[in-house]
C-alpha positions, 0 to 999 in steps of 0.5 A: 306255871309262872315260867310257862306264862312268862315264856308265853308272855315273852313270845306273845309280846314279841309276836305282837310287837313285831307284827304291829311295829315292824311289818309293812303297812298300807297307807291306811294302816292295814298290817300287810303280811302276805298277798293272799288273804291279807285281811285274814292275816290282819284280823287273825293277828288282831284277834291273837294279840287281843286274846294275849292282852286279855290274858295279861301276856303283853307288856303293851296295850295293842287294842288301838292297833288291833282295832285299826285292822278291824276298822280298816276292814269295815271301811275306815280307809281312804276308799271308804270301802268295806271289805265285808260284803253287805256292810256299809255303802261300798263293799265287794260286789263280785266275790270269787264264789261260784254259787253267788255268781248264779242267778236265782233261776236259770243256768248256772255255769262258767258263763255266769261265773265269768260275767263282769256283772255283780253277783246276783246273790249277796254273801252278806257277812263274807270277808274278801281277801283284800289288798294284794300288796302294801298298797291300798289301791291293789284291791280289785273287785273282780270275780276272776281275782281270787287273790283279792276277792276270794271268800272262805270261812277261815277269812271270817274266823279271826275277823269275827273273833276280833270283832266280838272281842272289841264289841264285848270290851267297848 
């Protein structure tokens, strides 16, 4: 059993060290792994490394680096922009999401989806994809930009898990 834990610990430690110390970061500290759903990747890494830390599998405490990813998502960045819809004063208004681009009454089709106006329905709590490069300014709040502005349940999964861990352990 200790051999398995040691192996998991070594691999977990190597993974977290590589991600937080060697992967590119934006100017504001977001770990950048891939352009499609960059915030999903950063928050999943934050959760995985917090979980490994909690299980005693890491040599170093990664709480600061993990918390940095979540805080960045919530608006602790040079744009003071929250990537979580409905959180803070500035957040995405045009997520790539068909139903939320429809008005409460009236037609709901491609004309509404292709409108440049903010989505009539606010998807409170949905996480958008985020910057599409290691440049914080590469994020575009456009419904047509599905790379930066798509919302999906897997984007929220790691984020919510990491956030819950941080809140429970404050």
